[in-house]
DSSP file (Angstrom, degrees, kcal/mol; ACC not computed):
  #  RESIDUE AA STRUCTURE BP1 BP2  ACC     N-H-->O    O-->H-N    N-H-->O    O-->H-N    TCO  KAPPA ALPHA  PHI   PSI    X-CA   Y-CA   Z-CA
    1    1 A M     >        0   0    0      0, 0.0     4,-2.1     0, 0.0     5,-0.1   0.000 360.0 360.0 360.0 -38.7   23.0  -21.5   21.8
    2    2 A I  H  >  +     0   0    0      2,-0.2     4,-2.3     1,-0.2     5,-0.2   0.902 360.0  51.7 -65.4 -40.9   23.1  -21.7   18.0
    3    3 A A  H  > S+     0   0    0      1,-0.2     4,-2.0     2,-0.2    -1,-0.2   0.890 109.3  50.4 -63.3 -39.3   19.5  -23.1   17.9
    4    4 A T  H  > S+     0   0    0      2,-0.2     4,-1.5     1,-0.2    -1,-0.2   0.916 110.4  49.4 -64.7 -43.1   18.4  -20.2   20.1
    5    5 A G  H  X S+     0   0    0     -4,-2.1     4,-0.8     1,-0.2    -2,-0.2   0.890 111.3  49.2 -63.1 -40.2   20.0  -17.7   17.7
    6    6 A A  H  < S+     0   0    0     -4,-2.3     3,-0.4     1,-0.2    -1,-0.2   0.867 108.6  53.4 -67.8 -35.6   18.5  -19.3   14.7
    7    7 A A  H  < S+     0   0    0     -4,-2.0    -1,-0.2     1,-0.2    -2,-0.2   0.819 112.5  44.4 -68.8 -29.8   15.0  -19.2   16.3
    8    8 A L  H  < S+     0   0    0     -4,-1.5    -1,-0.2    -5,-0.1    -2,-0.2   0.560  86.5 115.6 -90.9  -9.0   15.3  -15.5   17.0
    9    9 A A     <  -     0   0    0     -4,-0.8     2,-0.4    -3,-0.4   117,-0.0  -0.356  46.1-169.9 -64.3 138.2   16.7  -14.6   13.6
   10   10 A Q        -     0   0    0     72,-0.1   117,-0.5    70,-0.1    73,-0.2  -0.982  17.9-124.1-134.1 144.4   14.3  -12.4   11.6
   11   11 A G  E     -A   79   0A   0     70,-3.0    68,-3.3    68,-1.0     2,-0.3  -0.444  26.8-164.5 -81.7 157.9   14.3  -11.2    8.0
   12   12 A Q  E     -AB  78 125A   0    113,-2.1   113,-1.7    66,-0.2     2,-0.3  -0.961  10.6-177.5-140.6 157.7   14.3   -7.6    7.0
   13   13 A L  E     -A   77   0A   0     64,-1.9    64,-3.2    -2,-0.3     2,-0.7  -0.963  35.6-101.7-148.5 164.6   13.6   -5.5    3.9
   14   14 A N  E     -A   76   0A   0    118,-3.1     2,-1.3    -2,-0.3   120,-0.3  -0.809  27.5-154.6 -94.1 114.0   13.7   -1.8    3.0
   15   15 A F  E     +     0   0A   0     60,-3.1    59,-2.7    -2,-0.7    60,-0.5  -0.681  50.0 112.8 -92.6  85.5   10.2   -0.3    3.0
   16   16 A A  E     -A   73   0A   0     -2,-1.3   118,-0.5    57,-0.2    57,-0.2  -0.985  56.3-149.5-152.7 143.3   10.6    2.7    0.6
   17   17 A N  S    S+     0   0    0     55,-1.6     8,-2.7    -2,-0.3     2,-0.3   0.262  88.1  53.9-101.4  12.8    9.2    3.5   -2.8
   18   18 A I  E     +C   24   0B   0     54,-0.4     2,-0.3     6,-0.2     6,-0.2  -0.915  54.7 154.9-144.7 121.6   12.2    5.5   -3.9
   19   19 A V  E >>  -C   23   0B   0      4,-2.8     3,-2.7    -2,-0.3     4,-2.3  -0.955  51.2-105.1-142.2 120.0   15.8    4.3   -3.7
   20   20 A V  T 34 S-     0   0    0     -2,-0.3     4,-0.1     1,-0.3    -2,-0.0  -0.193 102.4  -0.2 -52.2 124.7   18.4    5.8   -6.1
   21   21 A G  T 34 S+     0   0    0      1,-0.1    -1,-0.3     2,-0.1     3,-0.1   0.412 134.7  54.2  78.7  -1.5   19.1    3.5   -8.9
   22   22 A A  T <4 S+     0   0    0     -3,-2.7   114,-0.4     1,-0.3     2,-0.4   0.686 106.6  18.8-128.5 -46.9   16.8    0.7   -7.7
   23   23 A V  E  <  +C   19   0B   0     -4,-2.3    -4,-2.8   112,-0.1    -1,-0.3  -0.997  42.9 161.3-138.9 133.8   13.2    1.8   -7.1
   24   24 A D  E     +C   18   0B   0     -2,-0.4   115,-0.2   113,-0.3    -6,-0.2  -0.660  24.2 141.0-148.7  88.8   11.1    4.8   -8.3
   25   25 A A        -     0   0    0     -8,-2.7   115,-0.1    -2,-0.2   113,-0.1  -0.659  28.3-169.5-134.7  75.4    7.4    4.1   -7.9
   26   26 A P        -     0   0    0      0, 0.0   114,-0.8     0, 0.0     2,-0.5  -0.225  23.1-120.7 -65.8 157.3    5.4    7.1   -6.7
   27   27 A I  E     -d  140   0C   0     43,-2.2     9,-2.4     9,-0.2     2,-0.3  -0.866  29.5-148.8 -97.8 130.8    1.8    6.8   -5.5
   28   28 A Y  E     -dE 141  35C   0    112,-2.9   114,-2.2    -2,-0.5     7,-0.3  -0.715   7.3-125.2-103.4 151.7   -0.6    8.9   -7.6
   29   29 A D    >   -     0   0    0      5,-3.1     3,-2.2    -2,-0.3     4,-0.1  -0.091  61.8 -41.8 -77.7-175.5   -3.8   10.6   -6.5
   30   30 A L  G >  S+     0   0    0      1,-0.3     3,-0.5   111,-0.1     4,-0.4  -0.187 132.3  21.2 -50.0 135.8   -7.2   10.1   -8.2
   31   31 A G  G 3  S-     0   0    0    111,-0.5    -1,-0.3     1,-0.2   112,-0.1   0.191 107.6-107.2  87.7 -16.7   -6.9   10.1  -11.9
   32   32 A G  G <  S+     0   0    0     -3,-2.2    -1,-0.2     2,-0.2    -2,-0.1   0.630  94.2 103.2  74.2  14.4   -3.2    9.2  -11.9
   33   33 A M  S <  S+     0   0    0     -3,-0.5     2,-0.4     1,-0.2    -2,-0.1   0.822  75.7  40.8 -98.0 -36.8   -1.9   12.6  -13.0
   34   34 A T  S    S-     0   0    0     -4,-0.4    -5,-3.1    -5,-0.1    -2,-0.2  -0.874  86.7-109.4-115.6 147.6   -0.6   14.2   -9.8
   35   35 A K  B     -E   28   0C   0     -2,-0.4    -7,-0.3    -7,-0.3    35,-0.1  -0.483  34.6-116.3 -73.3 141.2    1.4   12.5   -7.0
   36   36 A A        -     0   0    0     -9,-2.4    34,-1.3    -2,-0.2     2,-0.3  -0.453  32.8-158.5 -72.9 148.2   -0.4   11.9   -3.7
   37   37 A E        -     0   0    0     32,-0.2     3,-0.2    33,-0.1    28,-0.2  -0.970  15.2-104.5-135.0 152.9    1.0   13.7   -0.7
   38   38 A G  S    S+     0   0    0     26,-0.9     4,-0.1    -2,-0.3    26,-0.1  -0.127  73.4  65.6 -90.3-175.4    0.8   13.3    3.0
   39   39 A P  S    S+     0   0    0      0, 0.0    -1,-0.2     0, 0.0    57,-0.1  -0.994 117.3  46.0 -93.3   1.5    0.4   13.2    5.9
   40   40 A D  S    S+     0   0    0     -3,-0.2    56,-3.3    22,-0.1    57,-0.5   0.539 105.8  69.4 -81.2  -4.1   -3.3   12.2    5.4
   41   41 A I  E    S-F   95   0D   0     54,-0.2    22,-2.8    22,-0.2     2,-0.3  -0.966  70.5-176.4-110.8 127.1   -2.2    9.5    2.9
   42   42 A V  E     -FG  94  62D   0     52,-2.6    52,-2.0    -2,-0.5     2,-0.4  -0.874  17.5-144.5-124.0 155.9   -0.3    6.6    4.4
   43   43 A A  E     -FG  93  61D   0     18,-2.8    18,-3.5    -2,-0.3     2,-0.4  -0.945  13.9-165.6-119.1 141.2    1.3    3.5    3.0
   44   44 A Q  E     -F   92   0D   0     48,-2.9    48,-2.3    -2,-0.4     2,-0.5  -0.979  18.0-128.7-128.9 138.4    1.4    0.1    4.7
   45   45 A L  E     -FG  91  57D   0     12,-0.6    12,-2.3    -2,-0.4     2,-0.4  -0.751  22.8-169.2 -86.1 128.8    3.6   -2.9    4.0
   46   46 A Y  E     +FG  90  56D   0     44,-2.9    44,-2.2    -2,-0.5     2,-0.3  -0.933  13.2 171.5-114.1 142.8    1.7   -6.2    3.6
   47   47 A W  E     +FG  89  55D   0      8,-2.6     8,-2.7    -2,-0.4     2,-0.3  -0.950  10.4 157.6-147.2 163.7    3.6   -9.5    3.5
   48   48 A G  E     -F   88   0D   0     40,-1.7    40,-3.2    -2,-0.3     6,-0.1  -0.946  48.6-113.9-175.5 164.7    3.1  -13.3    3.5
   49   49 A T  S    S+     0   0    0     -2,-0.3     2,-0.3     4,-0.3     5,-0.1   0.589 108.6  46.8 -84.7 -10.9    4.8  -16.5    2.6
   50   50 A E  S >  S-     0   0    0      3,-0.3     3,-1.4    38,-0.1    38,-0.1  -0.969  85.3-128.7-126.7 145.8    2.1  -17.0    0.0
   51   51 A A  T 3  S+     0   0    0     -2,-0.3     3,-0.3     1,-0.3    -1,-0.1   0.736 107.3  52.1 -66.6 -22.9    0.8  -14.4   -2.4
   52   52 A D  T 3  S+     0   0    0      1,-0.2    -1,-0.3    -3,-0.0    -3,-0.0   0.283 103.5  58.0 -99.5  12.1   -2.8  -14.9   -1.5
   53   53 A S    <   +     0   0    0     -3,-1.4     2,-0.3     2,-0.0    -3,-0.3  -0.410  68.4 158.7-136.9  61.4   -2.3  -14.5    2.3
   54   54 A L        -     0   0    0     -3,-0.3    -6,-0.2    -6,-0.1    35,-0.1  -0.666  13.9-176.9 -90.6 140.6   -0.8  -11.1    2.9
   55   55 A A  E     -G   47   0D   0     -8,-2.7    -8,-2.6    -2,-0.3    -2,-0.0  -0.954  31.6 -97.2-133.1 151.2   -1.1   -9.4    6.3
   56   56 A P  E     -G   46   0D   0      0, 0.0     2,-0.4     0, 0.0   -10,-0.2  -0.344  36.2-170.1 -68.5 148.8    0.1   -5.9    7.4
   57   57 A V  E     -G   45   0D   0    -12,-2.3   -12,-0.6     2,-0.1    22,-0.1  -0.998  48.0  -5.4-139.4 137.8    3.4   -5.5    9.3
   58   58 A G  E    S-     0   0D   0     -2,-0.4     2,-0.2   -14,-0.1    19,-0.1  -0.077  98.1 -43.5  73.5-177.9    4.7   -2.5   11.1
   59   59 A A  E     -     0   0D   0     15,-0.1   -14,-0.3     1,-0.1     2,-0.2  -0.499  61.7-100.8 -85.0 153.5    3.2    0.9   11.2
   60   60 A A  E     -     0   0D   0     -2,-0.2   -16,-0.2    42,-0.1    -1,-0.1  -0.507  36.7-138.4 -70.1 142.9    1.7    2.8    8.3
   61   61 A E  E     -G   43   0D   0    -18,-3.5   -18,-2.8    -2,-0.2    13,-0.1  -0.913  12.1-127.1-110.4 124.4    4.1    5.4    6.9
   62   62 A P  E     -G   42   0D   0      0, 0.0    11,-0.4     0, 0.0   -20,-0.3  -0.383  27.8-112.1 -68.4 146.7    2.8    8.8    5.8
   63   63 A L        -     0   0    0    -22,-2.8     9,-0.2     9,-0.1   -22,-0.2  -0.435  35.4-109.7 -73.2 153.4    3.6   10.1    2.3
   64   64 A K  B     -k   69   0E   0      7,-2.9   -26,-0.9     4,-0.6     6,-0.8  -0.346  25.7-147.1 -79.7 163.0    5.9   13.0    2.0
   65   65 A S    >   +     0   0    0    -28,-0.2     3,-1.4     4,-0.2     2,-0.2  -0.713  62.3  19.3-118.4 174.1    5.0   16.5    0.9
   66   66 A G  G >  S-     0   0    0      1,-0.3     3,-1.7    -2,-0.2    -2,-0.0  -0.448 133.4  -0.1  69.0-132.5    7.0   19.1   -1.1
   67   67 A A  G 3  S+     0   0    0      1,-0.3    -1,-0.3    -2,-0.2    -3,-0.0   0.735 137.6  52.6 -64.4 -22.7    9.9   17.7   -3.0
   68   68 A G  G X  S+     0   0    0     -3,-1.4     3,-2.1     3,-0.1    -4,-0.6   0.248  76.1 149.0 -97.5  12.8    9.1   14.1   -1.8
   69   69 A T  B <   +k   64   0E   0     -3,-1.7   -32,-0.2     1,-0.3    -4,-0.2  -0.190  67.9  21.4 -52.1 132.7    5.4   14.1   -2.8
   70   70 A G  T 3  S+     0   0    0    -34,-1.3   -43,-2.2    -6,-0.8     2,-0.3   0.343 108.0  97.5  92.5  -4.7    4.2   10.7   -3.8
   71   71 A Y    <   -     0   0    0     -3,-2.1    -7,-2.9   -45,-0.2     2,-0.3  -0.821  49.9-164.0-120.4 155.6    6.9    8.9   -1.8
   72   72 A F        -     0   0    0     -2,-0.3   -55,-1.6    -9,-0.2   -54,-0.4  -0.975   7.1-160.5-131.8 149.4    7.4    7.2    1.6
   73   73 A L  E     +A   16   0A   0    -11,-0.4   -57,-0.2    -2,-0.3   -58,-0.0  -0.779  21.4 162.7-129.7  85.9   10.6    6.2    3.4
   74   74 A G  E     -     0   0A   0    -59,-2.7   -58,-0.2    -2,-0.4    -1,-0.1   0.554  34.4-147.2 -85.0  -8.7    9.6    3.6    6.0
   75   75 A G  E     -     0   0A   0    -60,-0.5   -60,-3.1     2,-0.1     2,-0.3  -0.269  50.9  -9.6  74.8-164.3   13.1    2.3    6.6
   76   76 A S  E     -A   14   0A   0    -62,-0.2     2,-0.4   -64,-0.1   -62,-0.2  -0.512  63.6-161.3 -73.9 131.2   14.0   -1.3    7.5
   77   77 A R  E     -A   13   0A   0    -64,-3.2   -64,-1.9    -2,-0.3     2,-0.4  -0.946   9.5-139.7-115.5 136.7   11.0   -3.5    8.3
   78   78 A T  E     -A   12   0A   0     -2,-0.4   -66,-0.2   -66,-0.2   -20,-0.1  -0.806  13.9-163.8 -99.4 132.4   11.5   -6.8   10.2
   79   79 A L  E     -A   11   0A   0    -68,-3.3     2,-1.9    -2,-0.4   -68,-1.0  -0.879  30.3-115.8-113.1 146.8    9.5   -9.8    9.3
   80   80 A P  S    S+     0   0    0      0, 0.0   -70,-0.1     0, 0.0   -68,-0.1  -0.204  86.4  89.4 -80.3  50.5    9.0  -12.9   11.5
   81   81 A V  S    S-     0   0    0     -2,-1.9   -70,-3.0   -70,-0.2    -2,-0.2  -0.961  84.1 -95.3-137.1 155.1   10.9  -15.2    9.2
   82   82 A P    >   -     0   0    0      0, 0.0     3,-1.4     0, 0.0    42,-0.2  -0.325  49.8 -90.3 -68.6 153.3   14.6  -16.1    9.0
   83   83 A G  T 3  S+     0   0    0      1,-0.2    42,-0.3   -73,-0.2     3,-0.1  -0.301 114.1  41.6 -56.7 147.2   16.9  -14.3    6.5
   84   84 A G  T 3  S+     0   0    0     40,-3.7     2,-0.3     1,-0.3    -1,-0.2   0.335  83.8 132.0  91.8  -6.3   17.1  -16.0    3.2
   85   85 A T    <   -     0   0    0     -3,-1.4    39,-2.2    39,-0.1     2,-0.5  -0.606  57.1-129.2 -80.9 137.8   13.3  -16.7    3.2
   86   86 A S  E     + H   0 123D   0     -2,-0.3     2,-0.3    37,-0.2    37,-0.3  -0.767  36.8 174.0 -86.0 126.4   11.4  -15.8    0.0
   87   87 A V  E     - H   0 122D   0     35,-3.3    35,-2.6    -2,-0.5     2,-0.4  -0.859  29.9-124.4-129.8 163.8    8.3  -13.7    0.8
   88   88 A Y  E     -FH  48 121D   0    -40,-3.2   -40,-1.7    -2,-0.3     2,-0.3  -0.911  30.9-176.0-107.3 137.6    5.6  -11.9   -1.0
   89   89 A V  E     +FH  47 120D   0     31,-2.5    31,-3.0    -2,-0.4     2,-0.3  -0.951  10.3 179.4-134.6 154.7    5.0   -8.2   -0.3
   90   90 A Q  E     -F   46   0D   0    -44,-2.2   -44,-2.9    -2,-0.3     2,-0.5  -0.986  22.2-133.6-149.7 147.7    2.6   -5.5   -1.4
   91   91 A V  E     -F   45   0D   0     27,-0.4    26,-2.8    -2,-0.3     2,-0.4  -0.910  21.1-172.4-104.2 130.1    2.2   -1.8   -0.6
   92   92 A K  E     -FI  44 116D   0    -48,-2.3   -48,-2.9    -2,-0.5     2,-0.3  -0.977   4.2-170.2-120.9 137.7   -1.3   -0.6    0.2
   93   93 A A  E     +FI  43 115D   0     22,-2.8    22,-2.2    -2,-0.4     2,-0.3  -0.926   8.6 167.5-127.9 151.2   -2.1    3.1    0.6
   94   94 A W  E     -FI  42 114D   0    -52,-2.0   -52,-2.6    -2,-0.3     2,-0.5  -0.987  38.2-102.6-157.1 163.5   -5.2    5.0    1.9
   95   95 A E  E     -F   41   0D   0     18,-2.5   -54,-0.2    -2,-0.3   -55,-0.1  -0.791  22.7-162.2 -90.1 127.6   -6.5    8.3    3.0
   96   96 A T     >> -     0   0    0    -56,-3.3     5,-2.4    -2,-0.5     4,-0.9   0.706  19.7-144.0 -84.2 -19.7   -6.8    8.5    6.8
   97   97 A K  T >45S-     0   0    0    -57,-0.5     3,-0.9     1,-0.2   -56,-0.1   0.960  76.8 -41.8  50.1  57.0   -9.2   11.5    6.8
   98   98 A G  T 345S-     0   0    0      1,-0.2    -1,-0.2     2,-0.1   -58,-0.1   0.761 118.2 -45.5  67.7  27.0   -7.6   12.9    9.9
   99   99 A G  T 345S+     0   0    0      2,-0.2    -1,-0.2   -59,-0.1    -2,-0.2   0.410 108.8 116.6  98.0  -1.6   -7.3    9.6   11.7
  100  100 A T  T <<5S+     0   0    0     -3,-0.9     2,-0.7    -4,-0.9    -3,-0.2   0.899  76.4  47.3 -64.9 -40.6  -10.8    8.3   10.9
  101  101 A Y      < +     0   0    0     -5,-2.4    -2,-0.2     1,-0.1    -1,-0.2  -0.900  60.7 171.5-109.3 111.6   -9.5    5.4    8.8
  102  102 A T        +     0   0    0     -2,-0.7     2,-0.3    -3,-0.1   -42,-0.1   0.449  64.8  36.6 -99.1  -2.5   -6.7    3.5   10.6
  103  103 A S  S  > S-     0   0    0      1,-0.1     4,-1.9    -7,-0.1     5,-0.1  -0.966  79.7-114.6-145.2 161.6   -6.5    0.6    8.1
  104  104 A Y  H  > S+     0   0    0     -2,-0.3     4,-2.1     1,-0.2     5,-0.2   0.903 116.5  53.4 -59.6 -43.3   -6.7   -0.1    4.4
  105  105 A E  H  > S+     0   0    0      1,-0.2     4,-1.7     2,-0.2    -1,-0.2   0.884 108.1  48.7 -63.9 -40.1   -9.8   -2.2    5.0
  106  106 A S  H  > S+     0   0    0      1,-0.2     4,-1.1     2,-0.2    -1,-0.2   0.862 110.0  52.5 -69.8 -33.8  -11.6    0.5    6.9
  107  107 A A  H  <>S+     0   0    0     -4,-1.9     5,-2.2     2,-0.2     4,-0.3   0.895 107.5  52.3 -66.7 -39.2  -10.8    3.1    4.2
  108  108 A M  H ><5S+     0   0    0     -4,-2.1     3,-0.7     1,-0.2    -2,-0.2   0.904 115.7  39.4 -62.6 -41.9  -12.2    0.8    1.5
  109  109 A S  H 3<5S+     0   0    0     -4,-1.7    -1,-0.2     1,-0.2    -2,-0.2   0.616 112.9  58.1 -84.3 -11.5  -15.5    0.4    3.4
  110  110 A G  T 3<5S-     0   0    0     -4,-1.1    -1,-0.2    -5,-0.1    -2,-0.2   0.267 111.1-111.5-103.6  11.2  -15.6    4.1    4.4
  111  111 A F  T < 5S+     0   0    0     -3,-0.7     2,-0.2    -4,-0.3    -3,-0.2   0.852  70.7 137.3  64.1  37.2  -15.5    5.6    1.0
  112  112 A A      < -     0   0    0     -5,-2.2    33,-0.4    -6,-0.1    -1,-0.2  -0.611  64.3 -82.3-101.7 169.0  -12.0    7.1    1.4
  113  113 A K        +     0   0    0     -2,-0.2   -18,-2.5    31,-0.1     2,-0.3  -0.477  60.1 159.6 -69.4 142.4   -9.2    7.1   -1.3
  114  114 A Y  E     +IJ  94 143D   0     29,-2.4    29,-2.8   -20,-0.2     2,-0.3  -0.983  11.8 163.8-158.5 161.4   -7.2    3.8   -1.4
  115  115 A G  E     -I   93   0D   0    -22,-2.2   -22,-2.8    -2,-0.3     2,-0.3  -0.973  17.3-143.6-171.1 167.6   -5.0    1.8   -3.7
  116  116 A E  E     -I   92   0D   0     25,-0.3   -24,-0.2    -2,-0.3    25,-0.2  -0.990  13.2-128.5-145.8 152.5   -2.5   -1.1   -3.9
  117  117 A S        -     0   0    0    -26,-2.8    22,-0.1    -2,-0.3     2,-0.1  -0.199  41.3 -79.4 -86.0 179.3    0.7   -2.0   -5.7
  118  118 A N        -     0   0    0     20,-0.3     2,-0.5    18,-0.1   -27,-0.4  -0.361  53.9-101.6 -69.3 162.2    1.6   -5.1   -7.6
  119  119 A I        -     0   0    0    -29,-0.1     2,-0.3    -3,-0.1   -29,-0.2  -0.787  39.6-161.2 -92.5 130.8    2.7   -8.1   -5.5
  120  120 A L  E     -H   89   0D   0    -31,-3.0   -31,-2.5    -2,-0.5     2,-0.5  -0.801  13.6-143.2-109.9 151.3    6.5   -8.7   -5.4
  121  121 A Q  E     +H   88   0D   0     -2,-0.3     2,-0.3   -33,-0.2   -33,-0.2  -0.977  32.8 166.6-112.7 121.9    8.5  -11.8   -4.4
  122  122 A L  E     -H   87   0D   0    -35,-2.6   -35,-3.3    -2,-0.5     2,-0.6  -0.884  36.2-127.9-130.3 159.4   11.6  -10.9   -2.5
  123  123 A T  E     -H   86   0D   0     -2,-0.3   -37,-0.2   -37,-0.3     2,-0.1  -0.959  31.0-141.2-108.5 119.3   14.2  -12.7   -0.4
  124  124 A V        -     0   0    0    -39,-2.2   -40,-3.7    -2,-0.6     2,-0.3  -0.353  11.6-146.3 -78.5 158.3   14.7  -11.1    3.0
  125  125 A T  B     -B   12   0A   0   -113,-1.7  -113,-2.1   -42,-0.3     2,-0.3  -0.750  10.9-120.8-117.7 167.2   18.1  -10.7    4.7
  126  126 A E    >   -     0   0    0     -2,-0.3     3,-2.1  -115,-0.2  -115,-0.1  -0.847  48.9 -67.8-105.7 146.9   19.2  -10.8    8.3
  127  127 A A  T 3  S+     0   0    0   -117,-0.5     3,-0.1    -2,-0.3  -117,-0.1  -0.428 117.1  35.9 -61.1 142.8   21.0   -7.9   10.1
  128  128 A P  T 3  S+     0   0    0      0, 0.0    -1,-0.3     0, 0.0    -3,-0.0  -0.957 101.7  90.6 -92.3  10.1   23.7   -6.8    9.6
  129  129 A D  S <  S-     0   0    0     -3,-2.1    -4,-0.1     1,-0.1     0, 0.0  -0.308  92.5 -95.0 -63.6 151.0   23.3   -7.5    5.9
  130  130 A T        -     0   0    0     -3,-0.1    -1,-0.1     1,-0.1    -4,-0.1  -0.499  43.4-118.9 -66.8 128.1   21.7   -4.7    3.8
  131  131 A P        -     0   0    0      0, 0.0  -118,-0.2     0, 0.0    -7,-0.1  -0.419  32.5-104.7 -69.6 145.1   18.0   -5.3    3.5
  132  132 A P        -     0   0    0      0, 0.0  -118,-3.1     0, 0.0     2,-0.1  -0.375  31.3-125.8 -69.9 147.5   16.7   -5.7    0.0
  133  133 A D        -     0   0    0   -120,-0.2     2,-1.8     1,-0.1  -118,-0.1  -0.378  32.4 -96.7 -82.5 168.3   14.8   -2.9   -1.7
  134  134 A L    >   -     0   0    0   -118,-0.5     3,-2.0  -120,-0.3     2,-0.1  -0.355  55.6-180.0 -83.1  56.4   11.3   -3.2   -3.2
  135  135 A V  T 3   +     0   0    0     -2,-1.8  -112,-0.1     1,-0.3     3,-0.1  -0.405  66.4  29.9 -64.1 129.5   12.8   -3.8   -6.7
  136  136 A G  T 3  S+     0   0    0   -114,-0.4    -1,-0.3     1,-0.4     2,-0.1   0.302  82.2 144.9 100.8  -6.9   10.0   -4.3   -9.2
  137  137 A L    <   -     0   0    0     -3,-2.0    -1,-0.4   -20,-0.1  -113,-0.3  -0.447  36.0-151.9 -64.0 134.1    7.5   -2.1   -7.3
  138  138 A E        -     0   0    0     -2,-0.1   -20,-0.3    -3,-0.1  -113,-0.1  -0.830  17.7-103.8-110.9 149.2    5.3   -0.3   -9.7
  139  139 A S        -     0   0    0     -2,-0.3     2,-0.3  -115,-0.2  -112,-0.2  -0.263  41.0-174.1 -61.2 153.9    3.5    3.1   -9.3
  140  140 A F  E     -d   27   0C   0   -114,-0.8  -112,-2.9  -115,-0.1     2,-0.3  -0.973  17.5-125.2-147.8 162.4   -0.2    3.0   -8.6
  141  141 A S  E     -d   28   0C   0     -2,-0.3   -25,-0.3  -114,-0.2  -112,-0.2  -0.794  21.9-119.1-109.6 151.0   -3.1    5.4   -8.3
  142  142 A L        -     0   0    0   -114,-2.2  -111,-0.5    -2,-0.3     2,-0.3  -0.545  32.1-173.1 -80.8 153.9   -5.6    5.9   -5.5
  143  143 A T  B     -J  114   0D   0    -29,-2.8   -29,-2.4    -2,-0.2     2,-0.3  -0.860  11.3-148.3-137.4 171.3   -9.3    5.4   -6.2
  144  144 A V        -     0   0    0     -2,-0.3   -31,-0.1   -31,-0.2   -36,-0.1  -0.989  13.0-134.6-146.2 138.3  -12.5    5.9   -4.3
  145  145 A I        -     0   0    0    -33,-0.4    -2,-0.0    -2,-0.3     0, 0.0  -0.810  36.9-114.7 -89.1 128.5  -15.8    4.1   -4.5
  146  146 A P        -     0   0    0      0, 0.0   -35,-0.1     0, 0.0   -34,-0.1  -0.220  36.4 -94.4 -61.4 153.4  -18.7    6.6   -4.6
  147  147 A E    >>  -     0   0    0      1,-0.1     4,-1.7   -36,-0.1     3,-0.9  -0.313  35.9-110.9 -63.7 151.9  -21.0    6.7   -1.6
  148  148 A P  H 3> S+     0   0    0      0, 0.0     4,-2.8     0, 0.0     5,-0.2   0.836 117.2  59.4 -55.5 -34.7  -24.2    4.5   -2.0
  149  149 A S  H 3> S+     0   0    0      1,-0.2     4,-2.2     2,-0.2     5,-0.2   0.877 104.6  50.0 -64.3 -35.5  -26.4    7.6   -2.2
  150  150 A T  H <> S+     0   0    0     -3,-0.9     4,-2.0     2,-0.2    -1,-0.2   0.907 112.0  47.3 -67.4 -42.4  -24.4    8.8   -5.3
  151  151 A I  H  X S+     0   0    0     -4,-1.7     4,-2.3     2,-0.2    -2,-0.2   0.916 111.3  51.5 -64.3 -43.2  -24.8    5.4   -6.9
  152  152 A A  H  X S+     0   0    0     -4,-2.8     4,-2.4     1,-0.2    -2,-0.2   0.906 108.9  50.3 -61.9 -42.7  -28.5    5.3   -6.1
  153  153 A L  H  X S+     0   0    0     -4,-2.2     4,-2.3     1,-0.2    -1,-0.2   0.900 110.1  50.9 -62.5 -40.4  -29.1    8.8   -7.6
  154  154 A G  H  X S+     0   0    0     -4,-2.0     4,-2.2     2,-0.2    -2,-0.2   0.910 110.7  48.0 -63.0 -42.8  -27.3    7.7  -10.8
  155  155 A L  H  X S+     0   0    0     -4,-2.3     4,-2.3     2,-0.2    -2,-0.2   0.892 111.1  50.8 -66.0 -39.8  -29.5    4.6  -11.1
  156  156 A L  H  X S+     0   0    0     -4,-2.4     4,-2.4     2,-0.2    -2,-0.2   0.903 110.3  50.1 -63.6 -40.9  -32.6    6.6  -10.5
  157  157 A G  H  X S+     0   0    0     -4,-2.3     4,-2.1     2,-0.2    -2,-0.2   0.910 110.8  48.6 -63.2 -43.1  -31.6    9.1  -13.2
  158  158 A A  H  X S+     0   0    0     -4,-2.2     4,-2.1     2,-0.2    -2,-0.2   0.895 111.5  50.2 -64.5 -40.1  -30.9    6.3  -15.7
  159  159 A A  H  X S+     0   0    0     -4,-2.3     4,-2.5     2,-0.2    -2,-0.2   0.906 109.0  51.8 -64.6 -41.6  -34.3    4.7  -14.9
  160  160 A A  H  X S+     0   0    0     -4,-2.4     4,-2.4     1,-0.2    -2,-0.2   0.901 109.3  50.1 -61.7 -41.3  -36.0    8.0  -15.4
  161  161 A L  H  X S+     0   0    0     -4,-2.1     4,-2.1     2,-0.2    -1,-0.2   0.900 110.7  49.4 -64.3 -40.5  -34.3    8.4  -18.8
  162  162 A L  H  X S+     0   0    0     -4,-2.1     4,-1.7     2,-0.2    -2,-0.2   0.908 112.1  48.0 -64.7 -41.8  -35.4    4.9  -19.9
  163  163 A L  H  X S+     0   0    0     -4,-2.5     4,-1.2     1,-0.2    -2,-0.2   0.905 111.8  49.8 -64.9 -41.1  -39.0    5.6  -18.8
  164  164 A R  H  < S+     0   0    0     -4,-2.4     3,-0.2     1,-0.2    -1,-0.2   0.885 108.6  52.9 -64.6 -38.8  -39.0    8.9  -20.7
  165  165 A R  H  < S+     0   0    0     -4,-2.1    -1,-0.2     1,-0.2    -2,-0.2   0.866 104.8  55.4 -65.8 -36.3  -37.7    7.2  -23.8
  166  166 A R  H  <        0   0    0     -4,-1.7    -1,-0.2     1,-0.3    -2,-0.2   0.815 360.0 360.0 -66.8 -29.8  -40.5    4.6  -23.7
  167  167 A K     <        0   0    0     -4,-1.2    -1,-0.3    -3,-0.2    -2,-0.2   0.472 360.0 360.0 -82.2 360.0  -43.1    7.3  -23.7
């Protein structure tokens, strides 16, 4: 019975970028001056036992609006490892554009806003212990890669200026 309980034990952590006295890491919109706001901007928890092999876990959480702009409160997230395990976690955020982009990877390739936090190393706990907060999480800004047509126009303009200069 003890072996069965240990096999089913799962670690947990608190998926939130604001916790009074512990974490205050808002997500900023393009340029890093104003906080991003939802519900079209979502944050997703990525985790792994190695820093270079992170995978998404749980549902993406929309950012708050109004007084909570720039923040998400995803609550306790369960990871498929026993409590006491050291894991690596990262927050990735992206613009869904009304549901068009359902993952961080699709937003990156679809020319939507996206960004990611620093990677943290945390030790997860088992219920009923209080799950650890994302202490050490740093704020980050969203960015967007211009569409290929915009890049092509810029390159054509630069080439035209170089040709004109040669004449």
